[in-house]
C-alpha positions in Angstrom: 42.4 46.8 14.4 45.8 45.1 14.1 47.2 44.2 17.7 50.1 46.1 17.0 48.0 49.3 16.7 47.4 52.0 19.3 43.7 51.8 19.4 42.3 55.0 17.8 38.8 56.6 17.7 7.8 10.0 -2.5 7.5 13.3 -2.5 9.6 13.6 -5.9 6.8 13.1 -8.0 5.4 16.2 -6.0 8.4 18.0 -6.5 8.8 17.4 -10.4 5.2 18.9 -10.9 6.0 21.9 -8.7 9.3 22.4 -11.1 7.1 21.9 -14.1 4.8 24.6 -12.5 7.6 26.8 -12.1 9.1 26.5 -15.4 5.6 27.3 -16.9 4.9 30.5 -15.1 6.3 33.3 -15.9 6.6 36.9 -14.2 3.9 39.2 -14.8 4.7 42.4 -16.9 7.1 40.7 -19.3 7.0 38.8 -22.5 8.3 36.0 -23.0 9.1 34.1 -26.0 10.9 30.8 -25.5 14.0 32.8 -23.7 17.3 31.4 -23.8 19.2 30.2 -20.7 21.3 32.2 -18.2 24.0 30.3 -16.2 26.5 31.1 -13.7 29.6 30.8 -14.7 31.6 31.9 -11.4 30.4 33.0 -7.6 31.4 36.1 -6.6 31.1 34.9 -2.7 34.5 34.8 -1.2 33.5 34.2 2.5 30.6 34.5 4.8 29.6 34.2 8.2 26.1 34.9 9.8 27.8 35.5 13.2 24.5 34.0 15.0 25.7 30.1 15.0 28.0 30.6 18.3 31.2 29.2 16.3 33.7 32.0 16.0 36.5 29.5 15.0 37.3 31.2 11.7 37.9 34.6 13.3 41.0 35.8 15.2 40.2 38.0 18.5 42.5 40.4 20.1 43.4 43.8 20.8 44.8 46.4 23.6 41.8 45.6 25.8 43.6 42.5 26.6 47.3 44.0 27.4 46.2 47.3 29.2 46.3 46.9 32.8 43.0 47.3 34.3 41.1 47.2 31.0 38.4 44.7 30.4 36.7 43.0 27.3 34.0 40.3 26.8 33.6 38.1 23.5 30.7 35.9 22.8 28.5 34.8 20.2 25.0 33.5 20.1 21.5 33.7 18.2 21.6 37.5 18.3 25.2 38.0 17.0 28.8 38.5 17.8 29.0 40.5 20.8 32.5 42.3 21.8 32.7 44.3 24.8 35.3 46.7 26.4 35.7 48.6 29.5 39.1 50.9 29.9 40.7 51.2 33.1 40.1 55.0 33.3 37.9 57.2 31.4 39.6 59.2 28.6 42.0 56.2 27.6 40.9 54.1 24.5 40.8 50.3 24.8 39.7 48.1 22.1 39.0 44.8 21.0 38.5 42.8 17.7 37.4 40.1 15.7 39.6 39.5 12.9 38.7 37.7 9.6 41.2 35.8 7.4 42.9 37.5 4.6 41.4 37.4 1.1 41.4 39.6 -2.3 37.7 40.3 -2.0 36.9 44.1 -2.8 33.5 44.3 -0.9 33.3 43.6 2.8 29.7 43.8 4.7 28.4 43.5 8.3 25.1 44.5 10.0 26.6 46.8 13.0 24.5 47.6 16.2 25.0 50.5 18.4 23.2 49.9 21.6 23.9 53.2 23.3 22.1 56.3 22.0 24.5 58.2 24.2 27.3 57.5 26.7 27.9 59.3 30.1 31.7 60.6 29.1 34.1 60.6 26.7 33.0 58.1 23.7 32.1 54.6 22.3 32.7 53.5 18.7 31.7 50.1 17.0 32.1 49.3 13.4 33.7 47.4 10.6 37.3 48.2 9.3 39.0 47.1 5.8 42.4 47.0 6.4 45.5 45.4 4.3 46.9 42.2 5.5 50.4 43.7 5.3 52.0 44.1 8.6 54.0 47.4 7.3 50.8 49.6 7.5 47.9 50.4 9.6 46.1 52.0 6.7 42.5 51.2 6.9 39.1 52.3 6.4 35.9 52.6 8.8 32.6 52.5 8.9 31.5 53.3 12.4 28.6 54.2 14.8 29.9 56.7 17.4 27.9 57.3 21.2 29.2 60.5 22.9 27.4 62.5 25.5 25.7 64.7 22.9 24.0 62.1 21.2 25.1 59.6 18.3 26.0 59.6 14.6 27.3 57.3 11.8 30.7 58.1 10.4 33.1 56.8 7.6 36.9 57.3 8.4 40.4 56.5 6.5 43.6 56.1 8.7 46.9 56.1 7.6 50.4 55.6 9.3 52.7 53.6 10.3 52.4 50.0 12.2 53.2 51.7 15.8 50.3 54.0 15.4 47.7 56.0 13.0 49.5 59.1 11.9 46.1 60.7 10.5 42.5 59.7 10.7 40.4 61.7 7.8 36.4 61.6 8.3 35.0 61.0 5.0 31.5 61.1 6.0 29.7 61.8 9.1 26.0 62.1 9.7 23.9 64.4 11.5 23.8 63.7 15.1 20.8 61.7 16.3 19.1 60.7 12.7 20.0 57.3 11.8 18.9 54.0 13.3 21.3 52.2 15.5 21.4 49.7 13.5 22.7 49.8 10.0 24.2 47.9 7.1 27.8 48.8 6.7 29.4 48.0 3.1 33.1 48.8 2.0 34.1 48.2 -1.3 37.8 49.4 -2.4 40.6 48.2 -4.8 43.1 49.3 -1.9 44.4 51.9 -4.3 42.2 54.8 -5.5 38.6 53.7 -5.3 36.5 53.5 -2.2 32.7 53.5 -2.0 30.8 53.0 1.2 27.0 52.2 2.0 25.5 52.8 5.2 21.9 51.7 5.3 21.6 51.0 1.4 22.8 54.7 1.0 26.3 55.2 -0.7 27.7 58.1 1.7 30.9 57.6 -0.1 32.1 57.2 -3.7 35.3 58.1 -4.8 37.9 57.2 -7.3 40.8 59.6 -6.8 41.9 58.5 -3.3 45.4 57.4 -1.9 44.6 54.6 0.0 47.7 52.8 0.4 46.2 49.3 1.4 47.5 46.6 -1.0 45.4 43.5 -1.1 44.9 41.0 0.5 42.7 42.8 2.8 41.4 41.9 6.2 38.2 42.8 7.8 38.0 43.9 11.6 34.7 44.0 13.8 35.7 46.2 16.6 34.3 48.4 19.6 36.6 51.1 21.3 35.8 52.7 24.2 37.2 55.6 26.3 34.3 55.6 29.1 35.0 53.5 32.1 31.7 53.9 33.4 30.9 50.3 32.5 31.2 47.7 29.9 30.0 48.8 26.2 29.1 46.1 23.7 29.1 46.5 20.0 27.1 43.5 18.2 27.7 42.4 14.8 25.9 40.0 12.4 25.5 38.9 8.7 29.2 39.1 7.7 30.4 38.5 4.0 33.0 39.4 1.5 32.6 39.3 -2.4 34.7 39.8 -5.2 33.1 42.9 -6.1 29.6 44.9 -6.0 28.8 44.1 -9.5 26.9 41.1 -11.4 28.1 40.4 -15.0 26.2 38.9 -17.4 28.4 37.8 -20.6 27.4 37.0 -24.1 24.3 39.0 -24.3 23.2 41.1 -27.4 24.5 44.5 -27.5 21.9 47.3 -26.7 19.9 44.9 -24.6 19.1 45.4 -21.2 20.1 42.9 -18.2 18.2 43.2 -15.1 18.1 41.4 -11.7 14.4 40.7 -10.8 12.9 39.8 -7.6 10.4 37.1 -7.2 7.7 39.9 -6.9 8.6 41.2 -10.4 10.6 44.4 -8.9 14.0 45.2 -10.8 16.5 45.4 -8.1 19.5 46.6 -10.9 20.0 47.0 -14.3 22.6 47.9 -16.8 22.6 48.4 -20.7 24.7 45.4 -22.5 27.8 46.9 -23.8 29.1 46.5 -27.4 31.3 43.4 -26.1 28.1 41.9 -25.1 28.7 42.5 -21.3 26.8 44.1 -18.6 27.6 44.7 -14.9 25.1 45.7 -12.3 26.0 47.0 -8.9 23.9 45.6 -5.9 26.4 46.7 -3.2 23.5 48.8 -1.5 21.6 45.6 -0.9 21.9 43.0 2.0 23.1 40.0 0.0 22.5 37.2 -1.2 19.8 38.5 -3.4 17.1 35.7 -4.6 16.3 37.0 -7.9 16.3 36.2 -11.5 18.9 37.6 -13.7 17.4 38.5 -17.1 18.3 40.1 -20.5 15.7 42.0 -22.1 15.6 43.3 -25.8 14.3 46.9 -26.7 10.6 46.0 -27.1 11.0 44.5 -23.2 10.9 40.7 -24.1 12.8 38.6 -22.1 15.3 37.2 -24.3 17.2 35.0 -21.7 16.9 34.3 -17.9 18.0 32.0 -15.3 15.6 28.9 -15.0 14.6 30.2 -11.4 15.4 32.6 -9.0 19.2 32.2 -7.7 21.3 33.8 -4.8 22.6 36.6 -6.2 26.4 37.7 -4.8 28.3 40.8 -5.9 31.0 39.7 -8.2 28.7 36.9 -9.8 29.5 36.2 -13.4 26.7 34.7 -15.7 26.7 33.8 -19.4 23.7 33.9 -21.8 23.6 30.7 -24.2 25.3 31.6 -27.5 22.4 31.4 -29.7 20.7 34.6 -27.9 23.5 36.9 -29.5 22.5 38.7 -32.5 25.9 40.5 -33.7 29.2 39.0 -34.6 30.8 40.0 -31.0 33.6 37.8 -30.1 32.4 37.4 -26.3 31.2 33.7 -25.6 29.0 31.6 -23.5 31.3 30.2 -20.7 29.2 26.8 -21.1 28.4 26.7 -24.7 31.0 23.7 -25.5 32.4 20.8 -23.7 34.6 22.7 -21.6 32.8 24.5 -18.8 34.8 27.6 -17.0 34.3 26.9 -13.2 36.2 30.0 -11.9 38.5 32.9 -12.5 40.5 34.8 -10.1 43.0 37.8 -9.7 45.5 39.8 -7.7 48.3 42.2 -8.1 50.8 43.9 -6.0 54.4 45.3 -6.2 56.7 42.2 -5.3 59.8 43.7 -3.7 61.3 41.3 -1.1 62.7 37.9 -1.3 61.5 35.2 -1.9 59.5 37.5 -4.7 56.2 35.9 -4.6 52.7 37.1 -5.5 49.7 35.0 -3.9 46.1 34.5 -5.1 44.7 33.1 -1.8 42.0 30.7 -1.7 41.2 30.2 -5.1 38.6 27.7 -5.6 38.6 25.7 -8.8 35.3 24.0 -8.2 34.5 20.4 -9.1 34.0 18.5 -12.3 35.7 16.0 -14.7 38.7 16.7 -16.9 40.1 19.7 -15.1 42.7 22.2 -16.0 43.9 24.8 -13.8 45.6 27.8 -16.0 47.6 30.7 -14.5 48.4 34.0 -16.6 51.1 36.3 -15.2 52.4 39.7 -16.4 55.1 41.6 -15.0 57.5 44.6 -16.0 60.6 43.6 -14.4 60.9 39.8 -13.8 59.8 36.7 -15.4 58.6 33.6 -13.4 60.4 30.9 -11.7 57.6 28.7 -10.5 53.9 28.6 -10.1 52.1 26.2 -6.9 48.3 25.4 -6.3 48.6 24.2 -2.7 51.3 21.6 -3.0 50.9 20.9 -6.6 53.8 22.3 -9.0 52.2 23.7 -12.3 53.8 23.6 -15.9 54.7 26.3 -18.2 52.4 26.2 -21.2 55.2 25.1 -23.7 56.6 28.4 -25.2 54.1 30.7 -24.2 56.4 32.9 -22.4 57.3 36.6 -24.2 59.3 38.9 -22.2 60.6 41.6 -24.7 58.8 44.7 -23.4 56.7 43.2 -20.1 56.7 39.5 -19.4 53.7 37.5 -20.1 53.3 33.8 -19.8 50.8 30.8 -18.9 51.3 28.2 -16.4 49.0 25.2 -16.1 47.9 22.4 -14.1 45.5 19.2 -15.4 44.0 16.2 -14.2 41.0 14.3 -12.8 40.5 14.1 -9.1 41.7 12.7 -6.8 44.9 14.0 -8.4 43.7 17.3 -9.0 42.3 19.7 -6.1 38.8 20.0 -5.2 38.8 22.4 -2.8 40.3 26.0 -2.4 44.3 26.7 -2.2 46.6 29.5 -2.5 48.2 30.2 -6.2 51.5 31.1 -5.6 53.6 32.5 -8.1 57.2 32.9 -7.6 59.2 35.2 -9.7 63.1 35.1 -10.6 65.8 35.5 -7.9 67.9 38.7 -8.9 67.3 41.5 -6.9 64.8 44.3 -7.3 61.4 44.7 -7.5 58.6 44.1 -10.0 54.8 45.0 -10.5 52.8 42.0 -11.3 49.2 40.9 -12.2 48.2 37.2 -12.0 45.0 35.6 -12.9 43.9 32.2 -13.0 41.2 30.2 -14.8 39.8 27.0 -13.6 38.1 24.5 -16.2 36.2 21.1 -16.6 35.6 19.1 -19.6 39.5 19.5 -21.2 41.3 16.9 -22.8 43.6 15.4 -20.9 45.8 13.8 -23.3 46.3 17.3 -25.2 44.9 20.0 -23.0 46.9 22.8 -24.8 46.7 22.3 -28.3 48.4 25.5 -29.7 50.6 28.0 -28.0 51.4 31.8 -30.2 53.2 34.7 -28.7 53.3 38.3 -30.1 55.1 41.9 -29.1 55.8 45.1 -30.8 58.3 47.4 -30.6 56.8 50.8 -31.4 54.0 51.9 -29.4 50.6 50.3 -30.3 47.6 48.2 -29.1 47.9 44.4 -28.4 46.8 41.7 -30.7 47.4 38.5 -31.2 46.0 35.6 -33.7 46.0 31.7 -33.7 44.2 29.1 -35.3 42.1 26.3 -33.0 42.8 22.6 -33.6 39.4 21.2 -32.7 35.9 21.9 -32.2 34.5 23.8 -29.3 38.5 24.7 -28.5 38.9 28.0 -26.1 41.3 30.8 -27.2 42.9 32.6 -24.1 45.1 35.5 -24.5 47.3 37.3 -22.0 48.6 40.8 -22.6 51.1 42.6 -20.6 52.1 46.5 -21.1 53.9 48.7 -18.6 54.9 52.4 -18.0 51.4 53.4 -16.9 49.5 52.3 -20.0 46.1 50.7 -19.5 44.1 48.3 -21.5 40.2 48.3 -22.2 37.9 47.6 -25.3 38.6 43.7 -25.9 37.6 42.1 -29.1 37.3 38.8 -27.1 35.5 38.4 -24.0 37.4 40.1 -21.0 38.0 38.0 -17.9 40.4 40.4 -16.0 42.0 43.6 -16.8 44.3 45.0 -13.8 46.7 47.8 -13.4 49.4 47.0 -11.0 50.3 50.3 -8.9 50.2 52.1 -11.9 53.1 50.1 -13.6 52.1 47.3 -15.6 48.6 46.0 -16.8 47.9 42.5 -17.2 44.8 41.4 -19.1 43.2 38.4 -20.4 40.3 37.8 -22.7 38.6 34.2 -23.9 36.9 32.9 -27.2 35.0 30.0 -27.8 35.6 28.4 -31.4 32.7 26.0 -32.3 35.0 24.7 -35.1 38.4 25.3 -36.1 38.9 28.8 -37.1 41.4 31.7 -36.9 40.8 33.9 -34.0 42.1 37.3 -33.0 41.8 38.7 -29.9 42.9 42.6 -29.5 42.8 45.4 -26.8 42.9 49.0 -27.0 45.8 50.7 -25.3 45.0 54.0 -23.5 46.9 57.3 -25.1 48.8 56.6 -28.1 49.6 53.2 -27.0 52.5 51.2 -25.4 55.1 48.7 -25.7 53.5 45.2 -25.2 53.6 41.3 -25.2 50.8 39.1 -25.8 50.3 35.6 -25.5 48.0 32.8 -26.4 46.8 29.1 -25.9 44.5 26.9 -27.6 42.6 25.0 -24.7 41.3 21.4 -26.3 37.7 20.3 -25.4 37.3 17.0 -24.4 35.0 14.6 -26.2 31.6 14.7 -24.5 30.7 12.0 -22.2 28.1 9.7 -22.7 26.9 9.6 -19.2 25.9 11.9 -16.3 28.2 12.9 -13.7 27.3 14.1 -10.1 30.3 15.5 -7.9 29.4 15.8 -3.9 31.5 18.6 -2.2 31.5 19.9 1.0 30.8 23.8 1.9 34.0 24.9 3.4 33.6 25.5 7.2 35.7 25.1 10.3 32.9 22.7 12.0 34.1 19.7 9.9 36.5 18.1 7.5 37.3 19.8 4.2 36.1 17.1 2.0 33.8 13.7 1.8 36.6 11.8 0.3 39.3 10.0 2.2 41.9 12.9 0.7 41.5 16.2 -1.1 43.6 19.0 -1.9 42.8 21.0 1.3 43.2 17.9 3.8 41.5 14.6 4.9 37.9 13.7 5.1 36.0 10.9 6.5 35.8 8.6 3.5 32.0 9.4 3.3 29.7 9.4 0.0 26.6 10.7 -0.4 23.4 9.1 -2.2 22.3 10.3 -5.7 19.6 9.0 -7.9 18.6 9.2 -11.7 15.0 9.7 -12.7 13.0 9.6 -15.8 10.3 12.3 -16.6 8.0 10.1 -15.1 10.1 9.8 -11.9 10.9 6.3 -12.0 13.9 5.5 -10.4 16.5 4.3 -13.2 19.9 4.4 -11.5 21.5 5.1 -7.9 24.9 5.7 -6.7 27.3 7.2 -4.1 29.2 10.0 -5.0 32.2 12.6 -3.2 34.7 14.8 -4.7 35.7 12.0 -7.3 32.1 11.9 -8.6 29.8 9.2 -9.8 28.3 8.9 -13.1 25.0 7.3 -14.7 25.9 5.6 -17.7 24.1 3.9 -20.6 21.8 6.9 -21.3 20.2 8.3 -24.4 21.5 11.6 -25.7 18.9 14.2 -26.0 16.6 12.9 -23.5 16.3 15.0 -20.2 16.9 13.2 -16.9 16.3 14.1 -13.6 19.0 14.1 -11.1 18.2 13.8 -7.2 21.1 14.9 -4.3 19.8 13.1 -1.4 20.4 14.4 2.4 22.0 12.3 5.1 19.8 12.4 8.1 21.5 11.3 11.5 24.6 10.5 9.1 26.9 7.5 9.8 25.1 6.7 13.4 26.0 10.4 14.6 23.4 13.0 15.8 24.0 15.3 12.7 22.6 15.8 9.6 24.2 16.4 6.0 22.0 18.3 4.3 22.0 19.6 0.3 22.2 23.1 0.1 22.7 24.0 -3.9 24.0 23.1 -6.9 27.3 24.2 -8.5 25.1 27.0 -10.7 23.5 28.3 -7.7 20.1 26.6 -8.2 18.2 24.7 -5.4 16.0 22.7 -7.4 15.7 18.7 -6.8 15.5 16.8 -8.7 17.1 19.1 -11.6 16.6 18.0 -15.3 19.8 17.4 -17.1 21.1 15.8 -20.3 23.7 13.3 -21.2 27.0 14.7 -21.3 26.3 16.8 -17.9 28.4 17.4 -15.1 26.7 18.2 -11.7 28.1 19.9 -8.4 26.2 19.2 -5.5 27.3 21.3 -2.2 26.5 20.1 1.3 26.5 21.6 4.8 26.3 19.8 8.1 24.0 20.6 11.1 24.0 19.3 14.8 27.3 18.3 16.2 29.4 18.3 13.3 32.7 19.0 14.7 35.1 16.5 13.4 32.9 15.0 10.9 
């Protein structure tokens, strides 16, 4: 745990034929009648590390084994995992050493933990994964541990709380019977840091509670740590397959109410399912699995007909959001597909906290807006006692969206940043909201939307505000100005009132420290129309403020644009381009090619984060884009390799039509440092 803590217990034609074959073959046991398409709106993956590459640059190491006189420790990584060993100076004295992740707002953290010893000769040894607040004022954490003692071994889940100089108390929330579980297990911890905690060991939920007092405010950090009180020898914990995701739920939006959403393996096994609610959404838990799953996301009607599916198996992470094309929706629900117009929702994110100390800031860490042309970053802020002084994304300053601030009861306001690369960031950066400087705390919720396909001349075509003076539920209406515009609303209500049952598509709904609830929803209007977005307040209602904006869709492009981006990793520069929001790159580009249905080469070019556009194309015709690898790239010994498209698919070439925008993501192998 934290170092301040006292330790405790020509091949393209063939490819084309293969692709066509995949499209024609449906999984057995399901009826398919030209199902509609499900596409990924945003990925839930926040960070991951196999812990088998030998590269530990993304982790910080430390622990009291390094400062305890006479204690020893080891720290290494190879193809078998991350190995951390510890030996105290004397038996009966605890010593530990850890690997510490960067801080994130991910609700789910996972690692595979191996206990190499069925017993120890004296005292005890434990190894495990911990989730702890990044706030240095607290030592509170949750741990999933394997423990060896002279009598045998067991697995346990513990809660610790106390001040930074040492834990005041450790509660055991679960303990397996002695010598009953394998010595290697998947440990998955899911928590909001407030009241909810779920822990899987070996795919079994051993803790599942929503009545906890955790006091672990986000952002969270993950510790991989062994601790030992036996000085007989160096004892080692081994860890593999670390990842952090936004949550354990995979969400499907814009599905017909009453239908069933499913995650289905390539062998036609249903891995998770959920009934589609009245608002057109279904959320399927996948936390018990080792992620990512490789599976199809499907929607079935009451007759077991597949009415919508991903075109092929995709990597599925907890926190992923998918959407069904709007033509499958059989009801008048306001939930809309995120990509049913010229605007594409690239990502969303949210954070909440009590803001009580200068400089009165709340951060949404490492927000990745994705790539694409005609961008818009829109940040919504809800708070109970302070309004907003400024909002930044990395080094860039956002602008308040006109008069979209309403602070009669609780503050609600939107801020935005528009532009096209290179002036717009192409990689993750912190969104920092700074509140007014007058003394006193505020509880706050911030959320972010990242779009492409937004008109750059008038990105915000309209703005409205609303509030009440007697207890009721938030509602707001506005008339869109152009075809395919998006309406986004932001409701804010305080004094413990919560919100639910939105009439538009929910994007976030968070109550911060029980003091203020911030919630936002969206609606796509195919043509100019009067749009109303409403929420249901708990109890007899509350005093609220609500704001809404009309996001103006850009005129569709007459071409196909490909953006090439680097998957963030410590071994290479953050971008291909000479400059990007995360730093500087080598000024490299990746070869991309355009083919017709007969696999005849039509055009080619070189793309980086700024994109390359194929032009002079025929609307309605399907073209095929191939993103090439770069072997022994730029005269070096490393290879830059295509990994996946922005929607999670790996198919090459991929079929698209005019007006499409593709994100190609690449990784590097073999001596990539400094590239």
